[in-house]
Every structure is written in C-alpha cells, then in structure tokens.
LONU-504827 format. One record per residue (C-alpha): x negated, y negated, z negated. Coordinates in steps of 0.001 Angstrom, whole numbers, plus 500000, padded with zeros to 6 digits. Layout:
REM residues N
<atom <X; Y; Z>>,
...
REM end
This chain:
REM residues 260
<atom <812336; 582176; 446647>>,
<atom <815419; 583186; 444650>>,
<atom <817485; 584737; 447454>>,
<atom <820662; 584959; 445380>>,
<atom <820461; 581219; 444640>>,
<atom <819671; 580566; 448299>>,
<atom <822804; 582486; 449322>>,
<atom <824986; 580547; 446879>>,
<atom <823600; 577229; 448088>>,
<atom <824480; 578085; 451709>>,
<atom <828011; 579160; 450740>>,
<atom <828596; 576082; 448592>>,
<atom <827349; 573723; 451298>>,
<atom <829595; 575369; 453882>>,
<atom <832547; 575095; 451496>>,
<atom <832269; 571298; 451559>>,
<atom <833923; 571442; 454991>>,
<atom <837100; 572778; 453412>>,
<atom <839170; 574882; 455787>>,
<atom <838204; 578499; 456173>>,
<atom <837056; 579605; 452756>>,
<atom <839141; 577093; 450811>>,
<atom <842447; 578152; 452393>>,
<atom <843766; 581568; 451286>>,
<atom <846375; 581618; 454083>>,
<atom <843813; 581204; 456864>>,
<atom <843447; 584896; 457664>>,
<atom <847210; 585448; 457575>>,
<atom <847644; 582844; 460309>>,
<atom <844652; 584059; 462289>>,
<atom <845493; 587790; 462206>>,
<atom <847160; 588025; 465632>>,
<atom <844466; 586106; 467525>>,
<atom <841726; 587929; 465605>>,
<atom <843171; 591293; 466601>>,
<atom <843376; 590248; 470244>>,
<atom <839811; 588929; 470163>>,
<atom <838258; 592054; 468655>>,
<atom <840360; 594972; 469904>>,
<atom <838364; 595345; 473141>>,
<atom <834995; 594325; 471699>>,
<atom <832216; 596907; 471731>>,
<atom <829547; 596274; 469113>>,
<atom <828214; 599837; 468655>>,
<atom <828744; 599801; 464881>>,
<atom <830237; 603291; 465117>>,
<atom <827104; 604414; 466947>>,
<atom <825026; 603391; 463915>>,
<atom <827379; 605430; 461715>>,
<atom <827459; 608457; 464017>>,
<atom <824772; 610541; 462207>>,
<atom <826729; 610266; 458950>>,
<atom <830237; 611083; 460227>>,
<atom <831870; 614409; 459441>>,
<atom <835547; 615472; 459461>>,
<atom <835261; 616460; 455796>>,
<atom <834006; 613052; 454620>>,
<atom <835869; 610084; 453160>>,
<atom <835305; 606349; 453666>>,
<atom <836154; 602969; 452153>>,
<atom <836370; 599900; 454413>>,
<atom <835943; 596862; 452136>>,
<atom <837598; 593986; 453991>>,
<atom <839200; 596076; 456726>>,
<atom <840790; 593156; 458582>>,
<atom <843101; 594450; 461321>>,
<atom <841627; 597953; 461137>>,
<atom <839130; 597471; 463922>>,
<atom <836728; 600001; 462371>>,
<atom <838982; 601799; 459883>>,
<atom <841361; 603005; 462597>>,
<atom <838859; 604768; 464890>>,
<atom <836984; 606094; 461851>>,
<atom <840199; 607695; 460560>>,
<atom <840105; 609829; 463707>>,
<atom <836667; 611132; 462686>>,
<atom <837001; 611543; 458926>>,
<atom <839151; 613313; 456352>>,
<atom <840407; 610126; 454697>>,
<atom <839939; 606353; 454973>>,
<atom <840798; 603752; 452347>>,
<atom <841188; 600294; 453930>>,
<atom <840942; 597444; 451409>>,
<atom <842275; 594141; 452777>>,
<atom <843611; 591101; 450844>>,
<atom <845335; 589330; 453771>>,
<atom <848953; 590325; 454335>>,
<atom <848752; 589165; 457938>>,
<atom <845686; 591292; 458596>>,
<atom <847149; 594367; 456867>>,
<atom <850265; 594123; 459032>>,
<atom <848080; 594609; 462117>>,
<atom <846482; 597869; 460888>>,
<atom <848016; 600811; 462803>>,
<atom <849480; 603411; 460407>>,
<atom <847527; 606630; 460049>>,
<atom <848488; 609769; 458128>>,
<atom <845013; 609934; 456623>>,
<atom <844619; 606240; 455747>>,
<atom <845524; 604361; 452589>>,
<atom <845773; 600567; 452886>>,
<atom <845080; 598722; 449619>>,
<atom <846366; 595139; 449262>>,
<atom <843498; 593651; 447283>>,
<atom <840233; 591822; 447407>>,
<atom <837263; 594134; 447096>>,
<atom <836367; 592619; 443736>>,
<atom <839776; 593542; 442271>>,
<atom <840374; 596801; 444138>>,
<atom <840731; 599962; 442087>>,
<atom <839758; 602769; 444439>>,
<atom <838129; 606134; 444010>>,
<atom <834557; 606571; 445288>>,
<atom <834077; 607783; 448861>>,
<atom <831250; 609401; 450788>>,
<atom <830761; 606317; 452980>>,
<atom <831445; 602641; 452289>>,
<atom <831420; 599955; 454982>>,
<atom <831755; 596167; 454863>>,
<atom <831737; 594340; 458207>>,
<atom <831653; 590553; 458641>>,
<atom <833074; 589922; 455160>>,
<atom <830311; 588455; 453020>>,
<atom <829849; 585094; 454783>>,
<atom <831786; 583020; 452250>>,
<atom <831145; 585191; 449194>>,
<atom <829912; 582923; 446404>>,
<atom <828948; 585884; 444165>>,
<atom <827390; 588425; 446530>>,
<atom <825459; 590525; 444016>>,
<atom <828420; 591986; 442056>>,
<atom <830235; 592527; 445367>>,
<atom <827310; 594522; 446788>>,
<atom <826764; 596395; 443520>>,
<atom <830375; 597583; 443643>>,
<atom <829888; 598751; 447240>>,
<atom <826834; 600687; 446074>>,
<atom <828622; 602260; 443076>>,
<atom <831570; 603297; 445228>>,
<atom <829518; 605270; 447781>>,
<atom <828366; 608838; 447317>>,
<atom <826228; 609033; 450472>>,
<atom <825795; 605777; 452398>>,
<atom <826605; 602049; 452336>>,
<atom <826826; 599941; 455521>>,
<atom <827001; 596124; 455641>>,
<atom <827192; 594224; 458929>>,
<atom <826689; 590463; 459330>>,
<atom <825887; 588142; 462220>>,
<atom <822395; 586738; 462632>>,
<atom <823496; 584409; 465436>>,
<atom <825203; 581075; 464901>>,
<atom <828993; 581125; 464512>>,
<atom <830379; 581978; 468001>>,
<atom <833735; 580304; 467331>>,
<atom <835295; 577433; 469324>>,
<atom <835392; 575373; 466115>>,
<atom <831590; 575246; 466115>>,
<atom <831591; 574203; 469790>>,
<atom <834153; 571470; 469095>>,
<atom <832028; 570097; 466250>>,
<atom <828909; 570140; 468407>>,
<atom <830719; 568299; 471184>>,
<atom <832396; 565651; 469027>>,
<atom <830039; 565316; 466047>>,
<atom <826705; 566494; 467410>>,
<atom <826320; 569504; 465103>>,
<atom <828143; 572696; 464175>>,
<atom <828342; 571801; 460483>>,
<atom <826650; 573582; 457570>>,
<atom <825609; 577074; 458584>>,
<atom <827092; 580290; 457272>>,
<atom <825070; 583042; 455655>>,
<atom <823261; 585338; 458090>>,
<atom <822023; 588890; 458210>>,
<atom <818488; 587740; 457393>>,
<atom <819814; 586130; 454180>>,
<atom <821497; 589431; 453318>>,
<atom <818343; 591439; 454003>>,
<atom <816221; 589325; 451670>>,
<atom <818935; 589421; 449007>>,
<atom <819072; 593216; 449211>>,
<atom <815300; 593414; 448851>>,
<atom <815499; 591192; 445771>>,
<atom <818146; 593585; 444373>>,
<atom <815729; 596486; 444827>>,
<atom <817484; 597861; 447913>>,
<atom <815251; 598519; 450944>>,
<atom <817817; 599263; 453676>>,
<atom <817462; 600797; 457078>>,
<atom <818313; 598170; 459701>>,
<atom <819955; 598339; 463113>>,
<atom <820621; 595349; 465372>>,
<atom <823613; 595108; 467704>>,
<atom <824354; 592719; 470582>>,
<atom <827831; 592103; 471959>>,
<atom <829844; 589432; 473756>>,
<atom <832098; 587298; 471570>>,
<atom <835417; 586159; 473063>>,
<atom <838132; 584288; 471123>>,
<atom <841626; 584867; 472532>>,
<atom <844773; 582814; 471919>>,
<atom <848360; 583124; 473103>>,
<atom <848596; 579347; 473585>>,
<atom <846984; 576019; 472733>>,
<atom <848995; 575687; 469533>>,
<atom <847544; 578909; 468111>>,
<atom <844033; 577822; 469064>>,
<atom <844558; 574411; 467484>>,
<atom <845673; 575874; 464151>>,
<atom <842683; 578223; 464151>>,
<atom <840108; 575552; 464935>>,
<atom <841549; 572873; 462641>>,
<atom <841188; 575297; 459723>>,
<atom <837430; 575409; 460344>>,
<atom <836336; 571936; 461418>>,
<atom <837052; 570216; 458108>>,
<atom <838572; 566791; 457640>>,
<atom <836244; 564774; 459865>>,
<atom <838162; 565306; 463116>>,
<atom <841783; 564532; 463931>>,
<atom <844169; 567038; 465488>>,
<atom <844372; 564829; 468587>>,
<atom <840581; 564876; 469035>>,
<atom <840426; 568647; 468641>>,
<atom <843338; 569190; 471034>>,
<atom <841637; 567214; 473819>>,
<atom <838366; 569121; 473304>>,
<atom <840120; 572496; 473340>>,
<atom <842096; 571684; 476480>>,
<atom <838796; 571247; 478310>>,
<atom <837027; 574139; 476606>>,
<atom <839530; 577000; 476797>>,
<atom <839957; 578965; 480013>>,
<atom <843087; 580743; 481220>>,
<atom <842773; 584508; 481640>>,
<atom <846061; 586222; 482400>>,
<atom <848564; 585070; 479777>>,
<atom <845860; 584052; 477270>>,
<atom <843547; 581123; 476603>>,
<atom <840001; 582275; 475893>>,
<atom <836714; 580906; 474642>>,
<atom <833520; 582761; 475536>>,
<atom <831107; 582417; 472625>>,
<atom <828203; 584173; 474345>>,
<atom <826099; 587111; 473192>>,
<atom <826035; 587656; 469446>>,
<atom <823269; 589343; 467476>>,
<atom <824420; 591161; 464352>>,
<atom <822507; 593300; 461895>>,
<atom <823609; 596416; 460039>>,
<atom <821907; 597194; 456732>>,
<atom <822539; 600718; 455468>>,
<atom <821133; 602718; 452615>>,
<atom <821597; 605635; 450241>>,
<atom <823308; 604375; 447060>>,
<atom <820845; 603404; 444354>>,
<atom <822564; 605538; 441727>>,
<atom <821935; 608613; 443902>>,
<atom <818161; 608073; 444127>>,
REM end
C-alpha cells in the first residue's frame, strides 16, 4: 500500500462534494460557532503535552484556529507562534503578550524554529501531506504533535446527509491514515488516544444552515437541510446545539527526525 497515494485519494474523493475544502471563506464564516463549540471542550491534548512543557520553551501552532490550544499554552511557555490563514479565526484568538499571530497557511509561513510544534485537526483536507509534515518536523527542535480524529465526522452536516441521502458522503482522512503515512515516511511516533464529547453550537438556525450547507455539497437544497436541522438541533439556553457523541482522536508525537 502506498499510504501517501491512499491519503490523496481520500482527500480528492471528499473534495468532489465541494463545500468545505473548496471554499476559502468557509472558516471565516464558521469562526464564531467553532469558537463556541470548542471553548468548553476537554480533549486532554494538553495532558499529552504536559511532560514536554517548560516556561523557557517556545511553540508553533500550525493551524491555530481560534487559539483553543495556543492560548492556554501561552500561559505555560515562553513564547507561542500561532499560524492561522483564516481572518475570521485569527480575530477570535485572545491577545497575549507572549504570542505572535501569523496570517498565513503553514505551507507559506516564514517562522523561526521552536522547541515544540503542534498541529491539531488541520490535515483532513491536505492534498499534499508529506511536505506539510516535513516542514512541521524541520521546524521543531524537541517534539512534534499532530492530532486527528479516528471517528467519523461528528458534524450535523454528516447527520443531515445520513438522514436525507442514506450516507455521510465520502469519508475524511483519519488518524489511522496519518499513522501509516508517518510510518511510510520513516517516522515511528508515540501515540496517545483521547475521547471527548463533540457538541456543535449555533446562535440561531441561520448560522447552522450556512455551516451545514457548506459541507453537504450540491445534492441537497437549502429547504431540505433547513427542515432536517429544525428537527435535529436542540435549544440549550440561547443556543441551538447538535450533540455529535463521543469522538476518538489520536495524537502522534515524535522527536524530529533531523535531531536523531
């Protein structure tokens, strides 16, 4: 099995849906709901990192999103560099005196090496994963961490597709795909598995509809999706929520190859 080719095939098949990975403005529009959905989530990623944290160390977060990990890590480290291409996501990152936010994709980012490099839930739609991972490896002096889901996509868009079309659409890449790709690259990582509850939170039905329509492709109409969401989303306080169940994610971490 060529695991790099396998990865590319999965990404290309998923891309036939359109939506998420074909639309560069998706994450800008989703930033607010994403922040609400993840701000209270406990996935124990920082527990995996705990043995490697030190107030004199530096870190790069490649694909920092709304700062979910970069922000608490800035409280534990000397300096954090958060690389994030989405303007909407960057706007949600709380300012920190010891954090630099870089407006760039990881592939184009020009950043100095750091002791630790992390990349959480970023690689799913990456058509060229090997150069991306090689840059993570080159940029770390002590340790690289990559986290991906092993479970199916816990998003309401997948539930809507299952309900209306009978399937969740082409799958996204998983942690197991990453692990085999790393092995093919000559990287034998340590592995930790995390379980956490996934909850998607929206301020109203309109926000949920925009989010889901960006992921279901062109096979469903807005009216069909709206009806499905009205039945699927539950009111909690002033939010509409979707409970995606327990998610299994894997964290692969290793000492950079150049340091061995």
